VODREN-828344 format. One line per field, with one value per residue (C-alpha): residue number from 1; residue in three letters; x, y, z. Coordinates in pm, whole numbers, plus 50000, padded with zeros to 5 digits. Layout:
<rs>
n <- c(NUM ...)
res <- c(ALA ...)
u <- c(X ...)
v <- c(Y ...)
w <- c(Z ...)
</rs>
This chain:
<rs>
n <- c(1 2 3 4 5 6 7 8 9 10 11 12 13 14 15 16 17 18 19 20 21 22 23 24 25 26 27 28 29 30 31 32 33 34 35 36 37 38 39 40 41 42 43 44 45 46 47 48 49 50 51 52 53 54 55 56 57 58 59 60 61 62 63 64 65 66 67 68 69 70 71 72 73 74 75 76 77 78 79 80 81 82 83 84 85 86 87 88 89 90 91 92 93 94 95 96 97 98 99 100 101 102 103 104 105 106 107 108 109 110 111 112 113 114 115 116 117 118 119 120 121 122 123 124 125 126 127 128 129 130 131 132 133 134 135 136 137 138 139 140 141 142 143 144 145 146 147 148 149 150 151 152 153 154 155 156 157 158 159 160 161 162 163 164 165 166 167 168 169 170 171 172 173 174 175 176 177 178 179 180 181 182 183 184 185 186 187 188 189 190 191 192 193 194 195 196 197 198 199 200 201 202 203 204 205 206 207 208 209 210 211 212 213 214 215 216 217 218 219 220 221 222 223 224 225 226 227 228 229 230 231 232 233 234 235 236 237 238 239 240 241 242 243 244 245 246 247 248 249 250 251 252 253 254 255 256 257 258 259 260 261 262 263 264 265 266 267 268 269 270 271 272 273 274 275 276 277 278 279 280 281)
res <- c(UNK UNK UNK UNK UNK UNK UNK UNK UNK UNK UNK UNK UNK UNK UNK UNK UNK UNK UNK UNK UNK UNK UNK UNK UNK UNK UNK UNK UNK UNK UNK UNK UNK UNK UNK UNK UNK UNK UNK UNK UNK UNK UNK UNK UNK UNK UNK UNK UNK UNK UNK UNK UNK UNK UNK UNK UNK UNK UNK UNK UNK UNK UNK UNK UNK UNK UNK UNK UNK UNK UNK UNK UNK UNK UNK UNK UNK UNK UNK UNK UNK UNK UNK UNK UNK UNK UNK UNK UNK UNK UNK UNK UNK UNK UNK UNK UNK UNK UNK UNK UNK UNK UNK UNK UNK UNK UNK UNK UNK UNK UNK UNK UNK UNK UNK UNK UNK UNK UNK UNK UNK UNK UNK UNK UNK UNK UNK UNK UNK UNK UNK UNK UNK UNK UNK UNK UNK UNK UNK UNK UNK UNK UNK UNK UNK UNK UNK UNK UNK UNK UNK UNK UNK UNK UNK UNK UNK UNK UNK UNK UNK UNK UNK UNK UNK UNK UNK UNK UNK UNK UNK UNK UNK UNK UNK UNK UNK UNK UNK UNK UNK UNK UNK UNK UNK UNK UNK UNK UNK UNK UNK UNK UNK UNK UNK UNK UNK UNK UNK UNK UNK UNK UNK UNK UNK UNK UNK UNK UNK UNK UNK UNK UNK UNK UNK UNK UNK UNK UNK UNK UNK UNK UNK UNK UNK UNK UNK UNK UNK UNK UNK UNK UNK UNK UNK UNK UNK UNK UNK UNK UNK UNK UNK UNK UNK UNK UNK UNK UNK UNK UNK UNK UNK UNK UNK UNK UNK UNK UNK UNK UNK UNK UNK UNK UNK UNK UNK UNK UNK UNK UNK UNK UNK UNK UNK UNK UNK UNK UNK UNK UNK)
u <- c(92073 91834 91600 91859 91961 91643 91595 91921 91835 91518 91705 91944 91676 91482 91794 91847 92206 92259 92103 92260 92611 92517 92395 92725 92932 92751 92744 93101 93152 92943 93126 93471 93420 93184 93083 93435 93588 93291 93327 93678 93615 93366 93504 93891 93981 94216 94097 94319 94208 94249 94563 94795 94534 94463 94055 94037 94157 93928 93628 93723 93776 93389 93269 93143 93470 93596 93293 93459 93725 93504 93288 93535 93816 93744 93666 94028 93997 93667 93410 93607 93575 93199 93197 93425 93125 92866 93042 93106 92745 92566 92762 92851 92503 92378 92614 92504 92133 92157 91961 92224 92137 91775 91885 92059 91816 91634 91755 92008 92369 92628 92811 92490 92373 92728 92733 92421 92499 92792 92622 92376 92623 92783 92464 92420 92766 92700 92378 92605 92851 92559 92365 92674 92781 92430 92440 92795 92664 92374 92614 92850 92587 92448 92823 92863 92534 92592 92945 92934 93146 93184 92939 93212 93151 93414 93348 93141 93421 93582 93278 93208 93598 93583 93239 93366 93714 93531 93293 93598 93788 93441 93377 93752 93680 93354 93486 93759 93490 93297 93564 93648 93294 93317 93639 93535 93174 93045 93008 93191 93555 93570 93437 93699 94018 93902 93831 94150 94339 94228 94222 94533 94758 94808 94814 95086 95272 95297 95435 95704 95819 95842 96019 96258 96251 96230 96365 96002 95817 95758 95564 95324 95273 95091 94862 94489 94449 94775 94656 94287 94452 94659 94361 94157 94455 94466 94105 94057 94410 94380 94722 94846 94945 94603 94443 94231 94402 94482 94485 94846 95025 95222 95175 95059 94672 94693 94892 94637 94347 94470 94575 94240 94050 94329 94232 93845 93890 94121 93859 93566 93751 93855 93518 93370 93650 93589 93206 93209 93467 93365 93053 92837 92745)
v <- c(16566 16449 16718 16986 16873 16893 17236 17364 17237 17418 17749 17648 17608 17932 18179 18350 18398 18035 18040 18364 18225 17925 18131 18305 18000 17824 18158 18176 17816 17858 18195 18064 17715 17740 18094 18269 17946 17893 18272 18251 17925 18049 18395 18284 18541 18444 18511 18459 18125 18016 18223 17964 17680 17525 17579 17204 17179 17456 17288 16961 17112 17201 16865 16592 16421 16725 16811 16724 16982 17244 17152 17165 17352 17680 17520 17589 17979 18115 17866 17795 18166 18165 17834 18021 18280 18052 17879 18214 18338 18054 17976 18364 18466 18297 18500 18854 18800 18665 18330 18103 18205 18105 17795 17657 17750 17440 17059 17010 17115 17337 17035 16869 17182 17267 16889 16949 17286 17097 16843 17064 17260 16925 16849 17218 17185 16878 17012 17285 17016 16808 17142 17272 16956 16925 17276 17198 16885 17053 17291 17038 16856 17176 17231 16905 16892 17218 17157 16799 16712 16365 16282 16080 16082 15994 15701 15644 15594 15909 16099 16013 16057 16406 16525 16379 16534 16900 16845 16812 17123 17302 17150 17241 17612 17614 17461 17732 18003 17844 17816 18185 18290 18119 18273 18610 18569 18774 18721 19059 18980 18600 18696 18969 18761 18429 18605 18792 18482 18277 18546 18715 18629 18230 18295 18570 18372 18060 18302 18420 18116 17946 18218 18359 18135 17769 17599 17682 17498 17247 17522 17635 17278 17232 17505 17413 17614 17444 17091 17171 17261 16938 16749 16876 16799 16417 16368 16527 16451 16821 16957 17238 17432 17552 17481 17738 17960 17775 17453 17314 16990 17076 16753 16382 16316 16111 16366 16623 16438 16331 16715 16822 16562 16704 17046 16951 16758 17049 17329 17126 17033 17400 17525 17272 17353 17701 17707 17461 17661 18002 18247 18249 18634)
w <- c(06752 06478 06561 06574 06241 06100 06241 06096 05742 05753 05837 05587 05344 05409 05429 05133 05144 05136 04785 04672 04750 04583 04261 04248 04277 03993 03785 03825 03731 03409 03278 03358 03260 02955 02839 02821 02639 02428 02302 02251 02054 01828 01762 01745 01977 02288 02656 02964 02993 02628 02540 02334 02333 01989 01926 01932 02284 02393 02246 02401 02752 02689 02643 02858 02911 03096 03303 03631 03532 03515 03816 04065 03894 04059 04411 04580 04535 04427 04548 04839 04922 04899 05103 05390 05393 05378 05739 05869 05833 05956 06270 06342 06254 06581 06754 06604 06635 06963 06893 07026 07394 07299 07157 07431 07665 07499 07543 07308 07469 07297 07123 06976 06847 06680 06555 06393 06225 06079 05948 05778 05641 05488 05348 05180 05057 04892 04733 04585 04442 04269 04170 03974 03845 03697 03569 03385 03266 03064 02943 02830 02622 02490 02350 02211 02030 01886 01774 01686 01970 02147 02385 02591 02982 03263 03423 03725 03970 03826 03856 04217 04309 04141 04326 04650 04638 04535 04868 05077 04935 05023 05316 05441 05359 05508 05852 05825 05817 06126 06344 06296 06347 06675 06750 06717 06776 06469 06077 05934 06090 05979 05636 05588 05734 05540 05205 05227 05307 05026 04751 04863 05119 05069 04682 04739 05008 04752 04472 04701 04833 04510 04344 04634 04909 04761 05064 05244 05000 05289 05454 05177 05096 05442 05375 05294 04977 04818 04919 04801 04448 04459 04522 04256 04010 04171 04143 03771 03623 03451 03312 03524 03223 03170 03521 03686 03968 04272 04105 04107 04144 04472 04668 04592 04619 04893 05115 05003 05090 05442 05483 05408 05653 05895 05846 05890 06202 06343 06260 06393 06696 06803 06703 06965 07247 07229 07202 07505 07715 07661 07714 07422 07478)
</rs>
């Protein structure tokens, strides 16, 4: 397992698509978390994210005390979609390139290879989370220095809880992309289905149920996106009135945590079962 894990880490480190996806997530976090709010603050013009919010609160939202909000606020939808694409291209690429057959002719078995890929993805997701946090922290420090804002930081426990919660959200979507890639044995279809689900179907379903079919709230509350948004609210304490898309207080933090863990276990188990039972060609 250790040798396979090292090989998968090497592959991820040298794969340009991994860093392109990370760069896209980083840029989105900085644009929506800092650039647009700062432009609205300095010019006095409202944006969709600052409409109706007092200028002092707009500034406060960019200071170090809110760094976790800006780091993981976009994880349930935007960064989650990128994590799903990551899982799909890493697992599905082995099928489209035909390299999985070559790998399996070596000593590691199917379960070992898949487990090493999941561990490598978990490591890369952790690097994504830490990298985005560092970038957001630098932006917060710069804005606080430029605008004479407070340099008050969240506690270490709050920071660790936020980063761990963000990692779990991204890992859930990453494993969702992986299980789709194993099921369809390619890259394009899992990416298409997964991104449409995150950006369209689940959001639309939640809106329809909440407005027209409130009796089915229990159904939407079991979906991964709903629990991802609820976990972000739980670990950050942000207000849902000015929260990013996908972040809403639908279920409690403990329930969201357990649900996401259950989805991770389910996706991993389905991927392993399918890989072991089916021909890889």
